[in-house]
C-alpha positions in Angstrom: 33.7 -8.7 -17.3 31.9 -9.9 -14.3 35.0 -8.8 -11.9 34.5 -5.2 -13.8 31.0 -5.3 -12.8 31.7 -6.5 -9.7 34.0 -3.8 -9.3 31.8 -1.1 -10.7 29.2 -2.0 -8.1 31.6 -1.9 -5.4 32.4 1.8 -6.4 28.9 3.1 -6.3 28.1 1.2 -3.3 30.9 3.2 -1.5 29.9 6.7 -3.2 26.5 6.0 -2.2 28.0 5.2 1.1 29.6 8.5 1.2 26.5 10.5 0.3 24.5 9.1 2.9 22.4 11.4 5.2 24.1 12.2 8.5 22.5 10.6 11.5 21.3 13.7 13.1 18.6 13.6 11.0 16.9 11.3 13.3 17.0 14.1 16.0 15.7 17.4 16.6 18.4 19.9 17.4 16.1 22.1 19.4 15.2 18.8 21.6 18.8 19.0 22.5 18.2 14.9 24.1 16.2 12.3 24.3 15.0 10.7 27.4 13.6 7.3 28.1 13.7 4.2 30.2 13.5 0.3 30.0 10.4 -1.4 30.8 9.9 -5.4 30.7 6.4 -6.1 30.4 7.2 -9.8 29.9 7.9 -9.4 33.4 5.0 -7.6 34.9 1.5 -8.8 35.4 -0.3 -7.5 32.3 -3.0 -5.6 34.1 0.0 -3.5 35.5 1.2 -2.2 32.0 -1.0 0.3 31.6 -0.5 1.7 34.8 3.3 1.6 34.4 3.4 2.6 30.9 1.4 5.9 31.9 3.4 6.6 34.6 6.5 6.5 32.6 5.0 9.3 30.3 3.8 11.1 33.1 7.2 11.2 34.8 8.9 13.4 31.8 10.3 10.2 30.0 9.7 10.9 26.3 10.4 6.9 24.9 10.4 3.5 26.3 12.7 0.2 25.6 11.3 -2.8 24.5 12.7 -6.4 24.0 16.2 -7.2 23.9 15.7 -10.0 26.5 12.6 -11.4 25.2 13.2 -14.3 23.0 11.7 -16.9 24.9 8.4 -14.6 24.8 8.4 -13.6 20.9 9.3 -17.1 19.9 8.6 -19.6 22.9 8.8 -23.0 20.2 11.1 -22.9 17.1 8.5 -21.1 14.4 5.8 -20.4 16.5 5.7 -16.4 17.3 3.9 -14.5 20.0 3.7 -10.5 19.4 0.4 -10.1 21.2 2.0 -9.2 24.4 4.6 -6.7 22.8 1.5 -5.3 20.6 -0.2 -4.5 23.6 2.8 -3.0 25.2 3.6 -0.9 22.2 -0.6 0.2 22.2 0.0 1.2 25.2 3.1 3.5 24.8 1.3 4.8 21.8 -1.9 5.9 23.7 0.3 7.9 26.1 2.4 9.5 23.4 5.5 7.8 24.5 8.0 6.7 21.3 9.3 3.3 21.3 13.1 1.4 20.7 12.9 -2.0 19.7 15.7 -4.6 20.5 16.8 -7.8 18.4 16.7 -10.3 21.0 20.2 -12.1 20.1 22.1 -11.6 23.2 20.2 -14.8 24.9 18.9 -17.9 23.1 15.9 -19.4 24.3 16.2 -22.7 25.9 14.9 -24.7 23.2 17.2 -23.2 20.7 20.4 -24.3 23.4 19.0 -27.8 23.7 18.7 -28.5 20.3 22.1 -27.2 19.2 24.4 -26.9 22.0 27.5 -26.2 19.8 26.5 -22.7 19.6 27.5 -22.0 23.2 30.9 -20.3 24.0 33.8 -22.3 25.0 35.8 -20.7 28.1 39.5 -20.6 28.5 39.3 -23.7 30.5 37.4 -26.0 27.7 33.9 -25.5 29.0 31.2 -24.9 27.6 28.8 -22.4 28.7 25.2 -23.3 30.2 21.7 -21.7 29.5 20.8 -19.6 32.4 22.7 -15.9 31.8 23.3 -13.6 28.8 25.8 -13.9 25.9 26.6 -17.4 26.2 26.1 -18.1 22.4 29.4 -17.6 20.0 29.3 -14.7 17.1 30.9 -17.4 15.2 28.0 -19.9 15.2 26.9 -20.0 11.9 23.8 -22.0 13.3 23.2 -19.2 15.7 23.3 -16.8 13.2 20.5 -18.4 11.1 18.1 -18.7 14.2 18.9 -14.7 14.7 18.3 -13.9 10.9 14.4 -15.6 11.1 14.0 -13.7 14.5 15.5 -10.2 13.3 13.7 -10.4 9.9 10.4 -11.5 11.7 10.5 -8.7 14.2 11.6 -5.8 11.2 8.5 -7.2 9.0 6.2 -6.2 12.0 7.0 -3.2 13.6 9.4 -1.5 10.9 7.2 0.6 9.8 5.3 1.3 12.9 5.2 5.4 13.3 5.8 5.0 16.8 8.9 2.8 16.7 11.8 5.6 16.2 15.0 3.1 16.8 16.4 -0.2 16.9 18.8 -1.7 19.1 21.0 -5.0 18.5 21.4 -7.0 20.6 22.8 -5.7 24.4 26.3 -4.7 25.4 27.7 -7.4 22.9 30.4 -9.2 24.6 30.7 -12.2 26.4 31.3 -10.2 29.7 33.5 -12.5 31.9 34.6 -14.8 29.4 35.9 -12.0 26.8 37.5 -14.2 24.7 36.0 -17.8 23.7 37.4 -21.0 22.2 34.8 -23.1 20.9 35.4 -24.6 17.5 33.3 -22.2 15.9 35.3 -19.9 16.8 38.9 -21.6 15.9 37.7 -22.6 12.5 36.3 -18.7 11.8 39.7 -17.4 13.4 41.8 -19.9 10.8 39.6 -18.4 8.0 40.4 -14.5 8.9 43.9 -15.7 9.3 43.8 -17.2 5.8 42.4 -14.2 4.3 44.2 -11.8 6.0 47.8 -14.0 5.2 47.3 -15.5 1.9 49.9 -18.6 2.9 51.3 -20.0 5.7 54.7 -18.8 5.2 53.6 -15.5 5.3 52.0 -15.7 8.8 55.2 -17.6 10.1 56.7 -15.0 9.9 54.7 -12.4 10.9 54.2 -14.2 14.1 57.9 -14.6 14.9 57.3 -18.5 14.9 60.8 -19.5 14.9 61.2 -18.8 18.4 60.4 -21.7 20.7 60.0 -23.8 17.2 56.5 -22.7 16.9 56.3 -23.0 13.2 52.9 -24.2 11.7 53.1 -26.5 8.2 49.4 -25.7 8.0 46.7 -23.1 8.8 44.6 -26.5 10.5 46.9 -26.6 12.9 46.7 -23.5 14.6 44.7 -23.1 17.8 43.3 -19.8 19.5 46.2 -19.1 21.8 44.6 -19.7 25.0 47.1 -18.2 27.9 45.6 -20.5 30.2 46.9 -23.7 28.7 50.1 -22.4 27.9 53.6 -23.3 29.9 55.1 -20.1 29.0 54.0 -16.3 27.0 51.6 -16.6 24.3 52.6 -15.7 21.0 52.3 -11.8 21.4 51.6 -11.8 17.7 49.1 -14.4 17.7 47.2 -12.9 21.0 47.4 -9.2 18.7 45.4 -11.1 16.0 42.8 -13.0 17.8 41.9 -10.0 19.5 41.9 -8.0 16.1 40.0 -10.9 15.1 37.6 -11.0 17.9 36.5 -7.5 17.5 36.1 -8.0 13.8 33.7 -11.3 14.8 31.7 -9.0 17.2 31.5 -6.3 14.4 30.4 -9.1 11.5 27.6 -9.9 14.3 26.2 -6.9 14.7 26.5 -5.9 10.9 24.7 -8.7 9.6 21.4 -8.0 12.2 21.9 -4.3 10.9 21.6 -5.4 7.6 18.4 -7.7 7.9 16.7 -4.4 9.6 17.8 -2.1 6.9 15.9 -4.4 4.3 12.8 -4.4 6.4 12.5 -0.8 8.6 11.1 2.2 7.1 13.9 5.3 6.3 12.7 7.4 9.4 13.7 4.3 12.0 17.5 4.2 13.1 19.8 1.2 14.1 22.1 1.4 16.9 24.1 -1.0 19.4 24.8 -0.2 22.7 28.6 -1.5 23.4 30.9 -1.1 27.3 34.0 0.5 27.1 35.0 -1.6 29.7 34.6 -4.2 27.3 37.8 -3.9 25.2 37.5 -7.1 23.1 34.7 -5.0 21.0 35.6 -2.2 18.7 32.6 0.1 18.0 34.3 1.3 14.9 34.1 -1.8 13.3 30.5 -1.6 13.8 30.1 0.4 10.6 26.7 -0.9 9.3 25.0 1.1 12.4 23.5 4.6 12.0 25.0 5.3 15.0 26.7 3.6 18.2 25.9 4.2 21.4 27.4 3.2 25.1 26.3 1.9 28.2 27.8 3.3 31.5 28.0 2.0 34.9 29.9 4.3 37.6 29.3 3.5 41.2 29.8 -0.2 42.1 33.3 -0.2 44.3 35.7 0.2 41.6 35.6 3.8 40.6 36.9 6.1 43.5 36.9 9.6 42.6 37.4 12.3 44.5 37.4 13.1 48.0 35.7 11.4 51.1 32.0 10.8 49.2 34.4 10.0 45.8 33.2 6.3 45.6 29.3 7.6 45.6 29.8 10.1 42.2 32.8 8.1 40.3 35.1 10.2 38.3 34.2 12.2 35.8 36.4 10.4 32.9 33.9 7.7 33.3 31.4 9.5 31.1 33.4 12.3 29.4 35.9 9.8 27.7 32.8 8.1 26.1 31.0 10.9 25.8 33.9 12.4 23.5 35.0 8.5 21.7 31.8 7.4 20.7 30.8 11.0 19.3 33.3 10.8 16.8 32.4 7.5 15.1 29.6 8.6 13.4 28.6 12.3 14.5 26.1 11.3 16.4 25.6 8.7 19.9 23.7 8.4 22.9 23.9 6.4 26.1 21.7 3.2 26.0 21.8 2.2 29.7 22.9 4.3 32.5 23.3 3.4 36.1 19.7 3.9 38.1 21.2 4.0 41.9 22.5 1.1 43.7 22.8 -1.5 41.9 23.7 -5.3 42.9 26.6 -6.5 40.7 29.8 -4.6 42.3 32.5 -5.6 44.4 30.7 -3.3 46.8 26.7 -1.9 45.9 27.1 1.8 48.0 24.1 4.4 47.8 25.1 6.5 45.1 25.7 10.0 46.6 22.8 12.8 46.4 22.7 14.4 43.0 25.0 12.0 41.8 22.3 10.4 38.9 21.7 13.8 37.9 24.6 14.9 37.6 25.4 12.0 35.0 22.9 12.9 33.0 24.2 16.5 32.7 27.3 15.0 31.8 25.9 13.1 29.1 24.0 16.4 28.0 27.1 18.5 28.1 28.6 15.9 25.5 26.6 16.0 22.9 24.6 13.0 23.4 21.3 12.6 21.7 19.7 10.5 24.1 19.7 8.9 27.4 17.8 5.3 28.4 17.4 5.1 31.7 18.0 1.5 33.3 15.2 0.7 34.6 11.9 1.9 35.5 10.9 -0.5 38.3 13.2 -2.3 39.9 12.8 -6.3 39.7 11.4 -8.6 42.5 13.0 -11.8 40.9 15.8 -13.0 39.1 19.6 -12.1 38.7 19.0 -8.1 39.1 16.8 -7.7 42.3 18.6 -5.8 44.1 19.4 -3.4 41.3 17.3 -0.2 41.5 14.6 1.5 39.3 13.0 5.2 38.8 10.3 3.1 41.2 10.7 1.0 44.5 9.6 -2.0 44.7 5.9 -1.4 45.5 5.8 -0.3 41.3 4.1 2.5 42.4 6.3 5.0 44.5 9.5 6.8 42.7 12.7 6.3 44.1 15.5 8.0 45.7 17.6 8.2 42.4 14.4 8.0 39.9 13.4 11.9 41.7 16.8 13.0 40.2 15.9 11.8 36.7 12.6 13.2 36.9 14.3 16.2 38.0 16.5 16.1 35.1 13.4 15.9 32.7 11.6 18.5 33.9 14.9 21.1 33.7 14.9 20.0 30.2 12.3 22.2 29.3 13.9 25.3 30.8 16.9 24.6 28.4 14.7 23.5 25.3 13.3 27.1 26.1 16.8 28.8 25.7 18.1 26.7 22.8 19.7 29.1 20.3 20.4 27.4 17.0 22.5 30.3 16.1 25.2 29.7 18.9 28.5 28.8 17.9 31.5 27.9 20.3 33.6 30.7 21.8 36.8 31.5 20.0 38.6 31.1 23.0 38.0 27.5 23.3 38.2 26.8 19.4 41.6 27.8 19.8 42.3 24.8 22.2 39.9 22.2 20.4 42.3 18.8 21.1 41.9 15.1 19.5 43.3 12.4 21.6 44.5 9.7 18.7 43.8 6.2 19.7 43.6 2.6 18.3 42.7 -0.4 19.9 45.5 -2.5 18.4 47.8 -0.1 20.8 45.9 -1.0 23.6 45.4 -4.6 23.0 49.1 -4.9 22.4 50.6 -3.1 25.4 47.9 -4.8 28.0 49.2 -7.9 27.3 53.0 -6.9 27.0 52.5 -4.1 29.9 56.5 -4.5 30.6 56.0 -3.2 34.6 53.0 -4.5 37.0 52.5 -0.2 37.2 51.6 0.3 33.7 47.8 0.8 33.0 47.0 1.7 29.4 43.2 2.7 30.3 44.6 4.8 33.3 47.5 6.6 31.1 44.9 7.6 28.2 42.5 8.9 31.2 45.7 10.9 32.6 46.0 13.0 29.4 42.3 13.6 28.9 41.6 14.7 32.4 45.0 17.2 32.0 43.2 18.5 29.0 39.6 18.6 30.3 41.0 20.9 33.5 41.9 23.4 30.7 38.1 23.3 30.0 39.6 22.3 26.3 36.9 20.9 23.7 38.0 17.0 23.5 37.5 14.6 20.7 39.1 10.8 21.1 39.8 10.5 17.5 40.7 7.3 14.9 43.5 7.3 12.5 40.7 8.1 9.7 40.7 11.6 10.9 41.6 15.2 9.6 43.9 16.1 12.3 43.9 19.5 10.8 40.8 20.7 12.7 42.7 20.6 15.7 45.0 23.1 17.1 46.2 20.4 19.5 46.8 16.5 19.1 47.5 14.5 21.8 48.8 10.9 21.0 49.4 9.0 24.5 51.3 5.6 24.0 51.1 5.0 20.4 53.1 2.3 20.4 52.3 0.3 16.9 52.5 2.5 14.0 54.0 3.1 10.1 55.8 5.6 8.0 52.1 7.0 6.8 51.4 7.8 10.2 54.6 10.0 10.7 54.1 11.4 7.6 50.8 12.7 8.7 51.8 13.8 11.9 55.0 15.8 10.3 52.5 17.6 8.1 50.0 18.3 10.8 52.8 20.1 12.6 54.3 21.9 9.7 50.5 23.1 8.9 51.1 24.7 12.3 49.4 22.0 14.5 50.7 20.7 18.0 51.0 17.7 18.3 51.9 16.1 22.1 53.6 12.3 22.1 54.0 10.2 24.9 56.0 7.3 26.0 56.1 4.4 24.6 55.1 5.6 20.9 56.8 4.2 18.1 58.6 1.1 19.2 57.3 -0.9 16.8 55.9 -1.4 13.5 52.0 -2.7 12.6 52.9 -5.9 13.2 54.0 -5.8 16.7 57.9 -6.0 15.8 60.4 -4.3 17.4 62.4 -2.1 14.4 65.2 -3.9 13.0 66.7 0.0 13.8 67.4 1.6 17.4 64.9 1.6 19.4 61.7 3.7 18.2 64.0 5.1 16.0 61.6 5.7 12.8 60.3 8.9 15.0 63.8 10.2 16.1 63.8 12.9 13.1 60.1 14.0 14.4 60.8 14.4 17.9 64.4 15.4 17.6 66.3 12.6 19.3 69.4 10.7 18.6 68.5 7.8 20.7 66.3 6.4 23.8 65.7 3.8 25.7 63.4 3.3 28.6 63.5 2.4 32.6 60.9 1.5 35.6 61.7 1.5 38.9 60.2 -0.6 41.8 56.8 0.1 43.5 58.9 1.6 46.2 62.0 3.3 44.8 61.5 7.0 43.3 63.3 8.9 40.6 63.0 12.8 40.1 62.9 15.0 36.7 63.6 18.7 36.6 61.3 20.9 34.6 62.8 24.5 34.8 63.2 24.7 38.9 60.5 22.4 39.6 61.2 18.7 40.4 58.7 16.0 39.7 58.6 12.1 41.0 58.0 9.1 39.2 57.9 5.5 38.8 56.3 3.9 36.3 58.1 4.3 33.0 60.4 6.8 31.7 61.9 7.4 28.4 65.6 8.6 28.5 66.4 10.6 25.5 69.2 12.2 24.1 68.3 14.9 21.2 69.7 16.0 18.5 70.6 20.0 17.4 66.9 20.6 16.9 65.0 20.4 19.6 64.9 21.7 22.9 65.0 19.6 26.5 62.1 20.8 28.5 62.9 18.6 31.2 65.8 16.7 32.5 66.6 13.3 34.7 67.8 14.4 37.7 69.4 11.1 39.2 69.7 7.9 38.6 73.1 6.9 36.4 71.3 8.5 33.4 71.1 12.3 34.9 71.2 15.0 32.7 69.5 13.1 30.2 66.5 14.6 28.2 62.8 13.1 30.0 60.6 15.7 27.7 61.5 17.4 24.4 60.3 20.2 22.3 60.8 20.8 18.6 59.4 23.2 16.2 58.7 22.4 13.2 56.9 24.5 9.9 54.0 27.2 11.8 53.5 24.0 14.8 55.6 22.0 17.2 56.3 18.5 18.5 56.5 17.8 22.3 57.5 14.1 23.5 56.9 13.5 27.0 59.0 10.5 28.0 58.1 10.3 31.7 54.6 8.1 32.6 54.0 9.5 36.5 51.4 8.6 39.3 50.8 12.0 39.8 50.5 13.6 36.3 52.1 16.6 37.7 55.1 17.0 35.2 53.1 15.7 32.6 50.2 18.8 33.4 52.9 21.7 33.5 54.5 20.4 30.2 51.2 20.6 28.6 50.1 23.9 30.2 52.7 25.5 28.6 51.9 24.3 25.2 47.9 25.9 26.0 49.2 28.9 27.5 50.6 29.3 24.2 47.5 28.7 22.5 45.7 31.3 24.4 43.4 31.9 27.4 43.0 28.6 29.5 41.1 27.4 32.9 42.8 25.9 35.3 40.0 23.4 37.1 40.7 21.4 40.1 40.5 17.3 39.8 37.1 16.5 39.7 35.8 19.7 38.2 34.4 19.9 34.7 33.8 22.9 32.7 31.5 21.8 29.2 30.3 24.1 26.4 27.1 22.6 23.9 24.5 24.6 21.5 25.2 27.8 23.2 25.0 26.6 27.2 27.8 26.2 29.7 27.6 23.3 32.0 29.2 23.3 35.3 29.8 19.7 37.2 31.3 18.8 40.4 32.1 15.5 40.6 34.3 16.3 44.2 32.9 15.7 47.8 33.0 19.6 48.2 31.4 23.0 47.0 33.2 24.3 44.4 32.5 28.2 43.2 32.4 28.0 39.2 33.8 31.2 37.6 30.8 32.8 36.3 31.0 35.7 33.7 29.9 38.8 34.7 27.4 38.6 31.4 26.2 35.0 32.4 22.3 33.9 32.6 22.3 31.1 34.8 19.7 29.0 34.2 19.9 25.9 36.6 22.2 25.7 39.5 24.0 28.5 41.5 27.6 29.7 41.6 28.8 27.9 44.8 27.8 24.2 43.5 27.4 21.6 45.9 29.2 18.3 45.9 27.9 15.8 42.6 26.0 19.4 41.8 25.4 20.8 38.3 25.4 24.7 37.5 23.9 25.8 33.6 24.6 29.2 32.4 24.7 31.3 28.8 26.4 34.2 28.2 24.3 36.9 26.7 26.0 39.3 24.4 
């Protein structure tokens, strides 16, 4: 009877969750996007607060962000709370008409807590416990830490959960462990063992899944298991254990965020939303698992010496996929997203820290807007004079009263936003020519975790492979959504699936159904090599996808970095040396490209198969210059209708009736403005790091 009641309650909660209101309810569509900034009253003299907050409002910001690093000020001693300072900052924000985002301070425990309970701290792969003094030092797996987090979050929620000026809550800050992405504390080992018990049930099942018969790794009990640590192993770590540890870590991070969301939900009003800002670069965190949030948000830094971009000044502007991919990924978790932290200009922590190109910060803001985000928060209002981020730009210069060079770009965006709001048309619909080429890119973090650990060649880079296909699709100006396996594929005319190494029969059957009903499926190299446990099939390599793609057999090849091979498609020759699948077609597929040399010259490199109303295309080559991959995709898109042909670094987006032209190159670019266009912002001959926005009249 008890089990029956629990199942009934579970069903009720599932149904209620399915009927939950869409998070769009928190935002007025005609606002397009809300613009805000971080401010740290605890870091500045109290007699400057009103001056600063008044200035924030005067510069056109609409909300202010408080508290993610302020636990030591909220609870200076255990159980003794001080919110006088925060009450005053909130009062001043209300006085000047600013809305407020409050944060849970779990990113940094106060020193009294880490002194009293040193076991809450993360342990590195070298066995050292982290010290107090930097952010994200505490283990998500520590029950002791969670008990203290629960107390401070509940106190905050009760105090401000019904304040009408508070529009939302951010949980933690960029949950990750930064350079210690994976942690090895005893807290974490015990939780990992519990996770494995729940997943496998018996140790014999785990031994089979992990293949522990190899190298005599067999376990007699779960308690013998330690976290796989590549730094402390004489050889290659067990790849199945590593994959499970990465899955577990993502689950543990999500659990830490979800449990805080549940605390907040018990105390805050229905009009306040809950989010957390994750960083796409930290692959150990999976926002899809943080499903108790109203919506996820992301943090993005673009210019820090690693993202070279396009042309001689590209290192000051970055690459468009750094924002574009994340817009199109995060938007699809809950249907709403935002950028909770965007680079303000020069920073302090890069491999080198150049000045951003004039206009680059404004360009990023427009890309965020064009990508459908509902909010953007500038980090930070004042450049700090002390501490670890002294050289990190803000809206203001170090004197606290002069707007910085990049701050002026954000202020300009805030002003221009009013132009777009006046021209907003709630009846605007995506043009049919774009609808015909709408594209989904299917990803699953398991694939990245598995391939990053077993790349097979030093030239393989999973993220670069993903970005390549994203950039090709965007060069045709196709609207893109980055989706997971729970999505209904039929919504998109084209479905691109890059390097989907781990799969099962169910997914293959869904792909086949999608194609039969008229979808155009694009698969790339490495797809289907293993099952969900990362085992090679007891069959030919990738055999489960043969019938789908029209193949009899395949193998793959790699070349040294200084040796190149070629592929022929029609009369064109393309080169590669990263990865190439060598395919033997069956009688149901067409060969679109063949290997032009090596001992397998004449074998297929690209296959195309028509099935039902749609088609499957398999691209077996991963090249450096993307030329082959682009020509294959061009052929697919041309069969769908009109496409653009944009050069690298040029982005064309459509949102809410507005066309956005974004120039990430180092040279001016003339956008193809139609005759019926009304230009609202910018000029057709758009300068480097420039923006143009127009709408088309009927």
